[in-house]
C-alpha positions in Angstrom: -55.9 -39.3 8.3 -53.4 -36.7 9.2 -53.7 -35.6 12.8 -51.7 -32.8 14.4 -51.1 -33.2 18.2 -50.6 -29.9 19.9 -49.5 -28.8 23.4 -49.8 -25.1 23.6 -48.2 -23.5 26.6 -48.1 -19.9 27.9 -45.1 -19.1 25.6 -44.7 -22.2 23.6 -46.2 -24.5 21.0 -45.2 -28.2 20.8 -46.4 -30.3 17.9 -46.3 -33.7 16.2 -48.1 -34.6 12.9 -49.2 -38.2 12.5 -50.6 -40.4 9.7 -53.3 -42.3 11.5 -54.1 -45.1 12.2 -50.6 -46.1 11.0 -49.1 -44.0 13.8 -46.5 -42.7 11.4 -44.8 -39.6 12.7 -44.2 -37.1 9.9 -42.7 -34.2 11.8 -42.3 -33.0 15.3 -40.8 -30.1 17.2 -41.5 -27.0 19.2 -41.7 -23.2 19.1 -40.5 -21.8 22.4 -40.0 -18.4 24.0 -42.9 -16.6 22.2 -42.8 -12.8 22.7 -39.2 -12.4 21.5 -36.8 -14.2 19.1 -38.5 -17.6 19.5 -36.6 -20.9 19.3 -37.9 -23.1 16.5 -36.8 -26.7 16.5 -38.1 -29.1 13.8 -37.3 -32.8 13.4 -38.1 -34.6 10.1 -36.7 -38.2 9.5 -34.3 -37.7 12.4 -32.9 -34.5 10.8 -32.9 -31.6 13.2 -33.3 -28.0 12.1 -33.0 -25.2 14.7 -33.5 -21.5 14.0 -34.7 -18.3 15.7 -37.5 -16.2 14.5 -39.3 -13.1 15.9 -42.6 -14.6 17.0 -44.8 -12.7 19.4 -47.9 -14.7 19.9 -49.6 -18.1 19.3 -51.1 -16.9 16.0 -47.7 -16.1 14.6 -46.4 -19.5 15.9 -49.2 -21.4 14.2 -48.5 -19.4 11.0 -44.8 -20.4 11.3 -45.8 -24.1 11.8 -48.0 -24.0 8.7 -45.2 -22.6 6.6 -42.8 -25.3 7.9 -45.3 -28.0 6.9 -45.8 -26.6 3.4 -42.1 -25.8 2.7 -41.1 -29.3 3.7 -44.0 -30.8 1.7 -45.3 -32.5 4.7 -48.7 -31.3 3.5 -49.7 -30.0 0.1 -52.5 -27.7 1.4 -54.2 -26.9 4.7 -57.0 -29.4 4.0 -54.4 -32.2 4.3 -54.6 -31.7 8.1 -57.8 -33.6 9.0 -57.8 -32.8 12.7 -56.0 -31.2 15.6 -55.9 -32.7 19.0 -55.1 -30.4 21.9 -53.7 -31.4 25.3 -55.9 -29.6 27.9 -54.4 -29.7 31.4 -57.7 -29.9 33.3 -61.1 -31.2 32.2 -62.7 -30.2 35.5 -65.1 -33.1 35.4 -65.1 -33.7 31.6 -63.4 -37.1 30.8 -64.0 -37.7 27.1 -62.5 -36.0 24.0 -64.7 -33.3 22.7 -64.9 -31.5 19.4 -64.2 -27.8 20.1 -66.8 -25.2 19.4 -67.6 -21.8 20.9 -69.2 -23.4 23.9 -66.1 -25.5 24.7 -63.9 -22.4 24.3 -66.1 -20.5 26.7 -66.0 -23.4 29.2 -62.2 -23.5 29.1 -62.1 -19.7 29.7 -64.4 -20.2 32.7 -62.2 -22.8 34.3 -58.9 -21.0 33.6 -58.6 -20.2 37.3 -57.9 -23.9 37.9 -54.7 -23.7 35.9 -53.6 -20.1 35.4 -50.2 -21.3 34.2 -51.4 -23.7 31.4 -54.9 -22.8 30.4 -54.4 -19.4 28.8 -51.8 -20.9 26.4 -54.2 -23.8 25.5 -57.0 -21.3 24.7 -54.6 -19.1 22.7 -53.5 -22.1 20.7 -57.0 -23.2 19.9 -58.0 -19.7 18.8 -55.0 -19.3 16.6 -55.7 -22.6 14.8 -59.4 -21.7 14.5 -58.4 -18.5 12.7 -55.8 -20.0 10.4 -57.3 -23.4 9.8 -61.1 -22.6 10.1 -62.2 -25.8 8.4 -60.1 -28.2 10.5 -61.8 -30.0 13.4 -60.1 -29.4 16.8 -60.5 -31.8 19.7 -59.8 -31.5 23.5 -57.8 -34.3 25.1 -58.0 -33.8 28.8 -54.9 -34.6 30.9 -57.2 -35.4 33.9 -59.4 -37.9 31.9 -57.5 -41.1 32.7 -58.0 -40.5 36.4 -61.9 -40.4 36.3 -61.8 -44.0 37.8 -60.3 -42.8 41.1 -62.8 -43.9 43.8 -64.7 -41.3 45.8 -62.7 -41.9 49.0 -59.5 -41.2 47.2 -60.6 -38.0 45.3 -62.5 -36.2 48.1 -60.6 -33.9 50.4 -61.4 -33.8 54.2 -63.0 -30.4 54.0 -66.7 -29.4 54.1 -68.5 -31.6 51.6 -70.3 -28.4 50.3 -67.0 -27.3 48.8 -67.2 -30.3 46.5 -70.9 -30.0 45.9 -70.9 -26.3 45.1 -67.4 -25.8 43.6 -66.1 -29.2 42.6 -63.2 -29.2 45.0 -61.7 -32.6 44.6 -58.6 -34.4 43.4 -58.5 -34.5 39.6 -55.1 -36.1 39.0 -52.8 -35.2 36.2 -50.3 -36.6 33.7 -53.3 -38.8 32.6 -52.4 -38.8 28.9 -48.9 -40.1 29.8 -50.4 -42.7 32.2 -52.9 -43.9 29.7 -50.1 -44.4 27.1 -47.8 -46.2 29.6 -50.7 -48.4 30.8 -51.4 -49.4 27.2 -47.8 -50.3 26.6 -47.6 -52.4 29.8 -50.8 -54.2 28.8 -49.1 -55.3 25.6 -45.9 -56.4 27.4 -47.7 -58.3 30.1 -50.7 -59.4 28.1 -53.1 -58.4 30.9 -54.8 -55.4 32.5 -51.9 -54.4 34.7 -51.4 -53.3 38.3 -48.8 -50.6 38.1 -47.1 -47.7 40.0 -46.3 -45.2 37.3 -43.7 -42.5 38.1 -43.8 -39.7 35.6 -40.8 -37.7 36.5 -39.9 -34.6 34.6 -40.0 -30.9 35.4 -43.5 -31.7 36.5 -43.8 -35.0 38.4 -46.4 -37.4 39.7 -46.9 -41.0 40.9 -50.0 -43.0 39.9 -51.5 -46.2 41.2 -53.1 -48.3 38.5 -55.3 -51.3 39.3 -56.3 -53.7 36.5 -55.6 -50.9 34.0 -57.5 -48.2 35.8 -56.2 -45.3 37.8 -57.2 -45.5 41.5 -55.0 -42.7 42.8 -52.6 -40.0 41.7 -50.2 -37.8 43.7 -51.5 -34.6 42.1 -54.8 -33.1 43.2 -57.1 -30.2 42.5 -54.2 -28.6 40.6 -50.9 -29.9 39.3 -49.1 -28.2 42.2 -49.7 -31.1 44.6 -48.0 -34.2 45.8 -44.3 -34.4 44.8 -41.9 -31.5 44.8 -41.1 -30.7 41.2 -38.8 -28.6 39.1 -40.4 -25.3 40.2 -43.5 -26.4 42.1 -43.6 -27.1 45.8 -46.0 -30.0 45.9 -47.6 -30.8 49.3 -46.9 -28.3 52.1 -48.6 -27.2 55.3 -51.2 -24.8 54.2 -50.6 -22.6 57.3 -47.3 -21.5 55.8 -49.3 -19.3 53.3 -50.9 -16.8 55.6 -47.8 -16.7 57.7 -45.5 -15.8 54.8 -48.2 -13.4 53.4 -48.0 -11.5 56.7 -44.2 -11.7 57.2 -43.4 -10.6 53.6 -46.4 -8.4 52.9 -47.4 -10.5 49.9 -50.9 -11.2 48.5 -52.2 -14.6 47.5 -51.4 -14.2 43.8 -47.7 -13.4 44.6 -47.6 -16.5 46.9 -49.2 -18.6 44.2 -46.5 -17.4 41.7 -43.7 -18.3 44.1 -45.1 -21.8 44.9 -45.6 -22.6 41.2 -42.5 -21.0 39.6 -39.8 -20.5 42.3 -40.2 -23.5 44.6 -39.4 -27.2 44.4 -35.9 -28.0 43.2 -35.4 -24.4 42.1 -36.5 -23.1 45.5 -33.9 -25.3 47.4 -31.0 -25.5 44.9 -31.5 -22.5 42.6 -31.9 -24.7 39.5 -35.0 -26.6 38.2 -33.5 -28.8 35.5 -32.2 -32.2 36.6 -29.1 -31.9 34.4 -28.1 -28.6 36.1 -28.8 -30.2 39.4 -26.5 -33.2 38.6 -23.7 -30.8 37.8 -24.1 -29.1 41.1 -24.2 -32.4 42.9 -20.9 -33.4 41.3 -19.4 -30.2 42.6 -20.6 -31.2 46.1 -23.1 -28.4 46.4 -24.9 -29.1 49.7 -28.2 -27.5 48.7 -28.3 -29.4 45.4 -27.6 -32.7 47.3 -30.3 -31.8 49.8 -32.8 -30.9 47.0 -32.1 -34.2 45.2 -32.5 -36.2 48.4 -35.8 -34.5 49.2 -37.0 -35.2 45.7 -36.2 -38.9 45.9 -37.7 -39.2 49.4 -41.0 -37.7 48.1 -41.2 -40.1 45.2 -40.4 -43.2 47.4 -43.0 -42.0 50.0 -45.7 -42.3 47.3 -44.3 -45.6 45.9 -44.5 -47.0 49.4 -48.1 -45.6 49.9 -49.3 -47.1 46.6 -47.5 -50.4 47.4 -49.8 -50.8 50.3 -52.8 -49.7 48.3 -52.3 -52.2 45.4 -52.2 -56.0 45.4 -49.9 -58.1 43.2 -48.1 -55.2 41.6 -46.9 -56.1 38.2 -44.3 -53.3 37.7 -43.1 -49.9 38.7 -42.6 -47.8 35.6 -40.4 -44.7 35.2 -41.1 -42.2 32.4 -40.9 -38.5 31.8 -37.6 -36.7 30.9 -35.9 -37.5 34.2 -37.3 -41.0 34.6 -36.3 -42.0 31.1 -32.8 -40.5 31.0 -31.3 -39.6 34.4 -29.2 -42.6 35.1 -27.8 -41.4 38.5 -31.2 -40.3 39.6 -32.7 -43.7 38.9 -29.9 -45.4 40.7 -30.5 -43.4 43.9 -34.3 -43.9 43.6 -34.1 -47.7 43.1 -31.6 -48.1 45.9 -34.1 -46.4 48.2 -36.5 -49.2 47.5 -34.4 -52.1 48.9 -36.8 -52.5 51.8 -39.4 -53.6 49.3 -36.9 -56.2 48.0 -36.3 -54.2 44.8 -32.7 -54.2 43.6 -30.9 -52.2 40.9 -29.3 -53.9 37.9 -26.6 -51.3 37.5 -25.5 -52.5 34.0 -29.1 -52.3 32.7 -29.7 -48.9 34.2 -26.5 -47.5 32.7 -27.5 -48.6 29.2 -31.0 -47.2 29.0 -31.7 -43.6 28.0 -32.3 -41.7 24.8 -28.5 -41.3 24.5 -28.0 -45.1 24.6 -28.7 -47.9 22.0 -32.0 -48.6 23.8 -34.4 -46.4 25.7 -36.7 -49.1 27.1 -36.1 -52.0 29.5 -36.0 -53.4 33.0 -33.4 -51.8 35.4 -33.9 -54.2 38.3 -32.5 -57.7 38.9 -34.4 -60.8 38.2 -34.6 -61.5 41.9 -36.4 -58.3 42.7 -39.9 -58.6 44.1 -41.2 -56.1 41.6 -39.6 -55.3 38.2 -38.9 -51.6 37.4 -39.3 -50.7 33.8 -38.1 -47.6 31.9 -40.5 -46.8 29.1 -40.5 -43.5 27.2 -43.9 -41.9 27.3 -45.6 -40.5 24.1 -48.3 -38.1 25.0 -48.5 -36.7 21.5 -49.2 -40.2 20.0 -51.9 -40.7 22.7 -53.5 -37.4 21.7 -53.5 -38.5 18.1 -55.0 -41.9 18.9 -57.8 -40.4 21.0 -58.5 -37.8 18.4 -58.6 -40.5 15.7 -60.9 -42.7 17.7 -63.4 -39.8 18.2 -63.4 -38.8 14.5 -63.0 -42.1 12.6 
């Protein structure tokens, strides 16, 4: 069965096509910067092709993807694609994969307010595939689903209970697709249902507490702008800042929301959101970059310490996501902050694990450390394909 895993953003389309259940990856890539000359990157058998094309919407991006699949003989015809699994950022109470129909699309449109950054792109992608591949089943894979096991006392906010009862105000938790994949990998490594602290650190970032294979807490909340500071998101702040800044700068709530989601976090402090750019500034002794990096590491270690107290007999801390998997200097500073938990860096191991090294997986702490820290590349697209296959098989 050929299953296409899709993550459609506001101006992008990421994709991987798998043969399932063999988990054979046939092609992957992304189409980015829709609305102009879009960047098109395709990887087949480790051969990379990069081009630019004028693509102005998701329908044109999907048409471009179909042409790529046919031209490279990845498929012979459109019927070769048996199903499409879509990453959906927020299920808002739905926790199982669902076959997409008009009712599902309407529901997603009704909950767009929960994720104004991501949801419009998800819906546009679904509609584009529906138009161009009308006979292919499409499936929702909710990024919040893994966190449905979070207990009530951890997901409720200390606000009037009627807000939850009437409007569903609660912690949903995010990066669940990644956490489910990592938990499955650690279950294979440890041969047990593991107790983990998973740090998914990329442009978006979260920390998850996993007890016997189930999520019991996640640093993100009602939306994905919660918990840690991130590339462009502020994470947890004092809510009283909002009305104060609205008054002082004569801004409305939508303008403030835009700032907190797209111009805060690392970017708000240092001017850059990408960790690679941040590292360059740090090497130049840029004070704001150093401060931003210290803030970021402090926020992560705060949540690790919090979940250390919440869990018993922790089997491992796992780092994943673009920064967690590849940023050697960042990992070094993070692990060194955990010495009080009797966790110690193996500098040689840390220096030799990234996508640029011979290995991208392994333990970066010493054998004497109380808790081992693993680096494991996450694979959300494979998890999407697996869940889609399980639903349809």
